[in-house]
Each structure stands twice: as C-alpha cells, then as structure tokens.
N, C-alpha and C positions, 0 to 999 in steps of 0.2 A: 551566433557564437562564432568567434574567430579563434582559430588554433594556430600555434606557432611551434616550430621545431627549434630546440636549442642546440646550437653547434658551436663549440668553442666560444661561449659567452655571447654569441651572436644569435639573433632571432630571424628565422625564416618563416614567412607566412605560408601556411599550407593552402594550396588551391583545392577547391571543391571538386569532387568527382561524382556528379549527380547520378542518381538512379535513373535508368532509362525507362523502367516499367514499374508499375505499382506492385506487380508480382515479385519483383526482386526484393523489395522491402519486406513483403510478407514472408518470403522464404527465409530471409536472414533472421527475422524476428522469431518465427516459429522454431527454427533450429537452435535458438538461444533464449527461449522463453523463460527458463529457470534463472539464467544469469541476469537478464534484463529486468524482469519483474517478479522473480521468485514465484512463478506460476507453473502449474502442471499443464502440459499440452494435452488437449482432449481431441479436437477435431479441426481439420481445415476445410473450408467451404461447406459449412454445415447448413443444409437446406431444411427449412421448416416453414410451413404455412405460407408458401409463395415468397418467402424471403430467403436470402442466403447470407449467412454470417461468415465473414472472412476467416476469423480464428476464434475458436472457443477454448478458453482456458479455465482452470480451476485453482482457486487460492486455497491451498491446504491449511494454511494457518487460520484463515477466517472462515473456512468451510463454505465458500461462496463461488458462484460462477462469474467469470469475467469475459465479456464480449470485446473483441479487438477488431477495429476497422482501419483500413489503410486508405489514404487518399493521396493522389499525385497532384490534383488540382485544388483550387480554393473555392470553387463554385458549388458549395453544398452547405446545408444547414445542420450545424452540430446539434442544436436543440431538437429539431424535428426527428433526425435520425436516431439520436441518443434515446429519446423517450419512446420512440417506436420499438427499438430493440429491447428496452427495459420492460415495456408492456408485453412484448412478445414472450419474453422469458417468464414473467410472473404469471401469465395466463396459460403457460404450457410447461409447468414445472415437471410433470411426469416425463415429458419428452426429453427434457434436458438431462434428467437423471438416467433415463434409458440410454441416451447417447454416451454419457459418461461410463456407465456400466459395461457397454459394449466395447469401449476402448481402454479400459483400465482393469488391472488385476484385482483392485479393491472395489467392492460393491457398495453403492450408496443407497440409502433409503430416503424418503422424502423428508423425514424429520432430522436427518443428518445434515441437511443444508441450511445455512443461515442466510435466508433470502434477503434479509434486510441489509446485508453487506454486498449485494450485487452491484456491479458497475460496468461502465463502458469506457474503453480506452481508444482514443483516436490517435493515429500516428500518421504524420504528414511531413514532407520537407518544409512546408510553410503554412501558417495559419494567418488569416487576415485579422486586422484589429477588431472588426465586427464579430468574427467568430470567437475571438478571445473574450470579448465583452459579453457576448450572449450567454456564456456560462459562468460569468463572474458573480455567483451567488454562493453562499456558505453551504448550501445543502444540495447542490447539483451533483449527482453520482457519476460524473464524467471526468476523465482526465485527457488533457491535450499534450501530446509529446511531439516536438519537432525533431526530425532525424536528418542528419546530414553526413554524407560520406566524403572523406577527403583523400588526397593522395597518400601513398604508402599504406593503404588499407586501414586508415584510421577512421573510426566512427564516432560521431558526437550526437548525444541526445539531451534535450532540455525540456523539462516539464513547465508548462505555464500554469502556475498555481493561482487559485482564487484569492482575492484580497478583500472582498466585500463581506459585510456582516448582515446583508439583506437576505431574506429567504426567497427562493424562487416562487413560493406559493403566493406572494403578493401580486404577481402578474396574472394569477388565475384563481379566482375565488369560487369558480364553479366546481363543485365536488365531482361532477361527471367528467371533467376535463382530464385528459391523459396525464398531465403534469400532476394534478391533485391526486389521482389514483396511485401513481407510482410513488409520490412523496409520502403517502400514507403508509406504505409498506417498506420502502427503502430509506435508510437513514445514513447520513454522512456525519461522522463523529470527529470532534477536534479536542484539543486540550481544554478548551473552555467548558466543554460538556463534563469532563471529569473533575475539573476544579470546582464546578458549581453543582456537583451531583448530590451533595448533602448539605442541608441547612444547619445541621447540628455539628458538623465537623469543625474542630478548633482551627483557627487560622494558621497555627504553627505547622500543621500538616502540609498545607499548600506552600508555605514558605520553605519548608524542608524539601519539597519536591523541586522548587526552583533552584535551590542550592545544589541538589543532586544533578539536575539537568545541566546547569552551567559547568559542573565538573566533568560530567560525562561527555558533553559536547567538546570540551577542550582536549579530549583524547585524540582527536584528529578527524578523520573522515567518518562522520556520523549522520545518519538519516533518522528522522522520527516518523513513525507510522502509528496511527491511532485507530482503534476499533472501539466497539461498545463496552468492552470489558477491561482493557488495559492500554497503556501507552508503551510502545515498543521502540527501543533504540537499536538501530541496525548498522552493521558495517556491510558485509555482503549478505548477511542474514542476521536475524535478531540475536543480540548478545546479552541484553538485559531488558526486563519488563517491569513496569511500575503499576501498582494497583492502589487506589486511594481508599483508606479506611479511617475511621475516626481515631483509631489507636496509633496511626502512623502510615508510612508508605510501605506496603507489602512489596517486596522485591524478589524477583525470580531471575537467577543467573543461568544463562543458557549454556551449561556445560553438562556433560554426562557424568553420572555418579562415579566417583573414584578418580576424577581427573582434575578437580579443583584443589589447589594448595591452600588449605584453611587451618593454619596452625592454631588459631584461637578457637577453633571449633564453634564458630558463630552460626554457620549455616545449617539448616535442617534439610536432610535428603528427602525429596518427594518423588523419587523414582517409582514408577508404576502406579502412582496415585492420580486420580482424576483431578485436574486443576487447570485454571486459566494460565495463559502465558507459555513460555518455552523453557526447557531446561529442567534439571533435576535438583536444583538447590534453591532454597527460599529463606527469607528472614523478614521480619517486620522492623523497619527502621523507625526509631522515635528520637526524641530530643536527647536521650542519653547515649545514643549509638556513636561510636567512633567512626566518623565519616572517612578519615584517612585509611582506616582498615577496610572499610567497605569499598573504597576506590581501589585498594590493592587487589581485592577479589574481582571487582568488575573489570579492571584492566586485563586480568588474565583471560577473561572471556572475550574481551575486545581483540586481544592479540590472537586468540584461537580462531577468530572468524576473519582472518586475513585472506 
C-alpha cells in the first residue's frame, strides 16, 4: 500500500516509518482494539498450557473469542500456528471464559460463547506469497493483516482476503488431524451460505438482497461482515443487518429507539426484545416495499455511524 499526501493539488509520497519492535505493534493495536477490529480487549500475553497468546480479544457482536498474533519477520507458518491456537482454545474453553470473567465486569458462561465463530488474526508488516496462499481457502478461520506506519503518524492496514472456493478439509481427510477437528467445530460464513440457506426460498428474495446491497454499498465507506445468522453492513460499526427469509429480507436498522425519523411508520420497534442483529428497528422487505423509503431510513443509520 502506497500513501500520498495531497498538498495544493500535488502528491507527496509518504515514507514508511517501520516499527522497530514487534511489541510496538502489539501496544498500538491493543490500545485501539475497538477502533481497528471492533473487539473488546481481554488480556495481553495470556499464558495457557505452555503457550503464550499475544492478545486475547472478544467479539461482543458474535459472542466469540479472537486470538491476535503479531509478527515482525516472515519465517513462520500461518497454518501451523493458527490451528494450534484454535485447538488450544477449543480444548480449554473453561480457561478462556475464566480469563474473560477475571478481566471484565460482565460475566460469561460457557453457553454464552459461540465457539463456532472463533478466529485468529495475524498482524505483520509483511506476509510472504506462500503465507498468503497457505490460508487461501474459503473456510480457514484466520485473517492476515499487513500493518505499516508512515511519516506524520499515519497508519495503514490492509487485509489479505481469501479468494478460493476450495475447502481446507481437502488437504486433510484424516478425522483425527488438527485441521479436521477444528473445522468440525469452527465455521467461516460468507454471503453464499445465506443465499443458499433455503431450497424453498423464492428467487426474488435473493434478487432483492442484491438490489439492497448495491444501494447500501453506494452510500460510501461500507464493509460487509457475515456470521451464521445475518449479513451486517458496517461503517465504523454495524448500521444495518439483513436476514434471509422466504417472505423477504428481514432488515434491522442499528439505531436506538426514538432516534430514527420514520414518518411513514414502517419500522417496528424491537427494543428490549431478543433478536439477531443490531439496533432497535426492524422490518421485512418484500417485492411491494418502497426501496427509496427504505434507503432513506438506512442512510440515517449510516450517517449516525460516522
């Protein structure tokens, strides 16, 4: 990633200001875990079973633990380390919950955690092509993020996303292999999972979603995050969520009750009620719904998450 500074219509290339130590990266990320990854910080240098996890975080939206590892060099195996940490977590669930409870005001129980959404994040100034390709499977629960510091205290982060439709399980058919064991419990979800989640769903529902997606993405800076229950569209945090039903696209707008301007009184208030997704407003969008009005509502939420 190359960054430029615009000065009077002229571009000046920003020079890199490399991190001297791995610990410098760790400190910066831990102090800004909520901003960078929307995660709750749990523990630094968490020691368990002769291993030491650099940073332990918790995804409050997905109710899952996230292990973060920092690397200055490129001589390490992403696959080996990633699956070792995933196996460590899944085989010591009670220890992870205890660590969370000791470092948080909110207490977790074992059933409160969605272990299938666990993942490992690797952060490094550079990954080799071999490391990138080694995790290029649709169901590997790892993320690779390159981090670079530039002059003027500017930070850049880029995620290397998987592009393959192949499953990691094709390289290991042995059910006792660590890859197979982790894959049986941890699932990586994508749009395709939701689009194909029902054989009886009419085709117009998926078509409606694609229309909504295109219009939501055109709002500006939008990121898509998928879990097993819904597809979330985020700015700095989720502003709208979509859930697929045979009757249409169930839509949750992430604004607090009483803050949404809804003159047509289309939305239903779900404040205080248990539900998937984020926010206090919901509606099921079907073929008769006025999408211009829906976008008027969604845009309010987008602007509120600046």
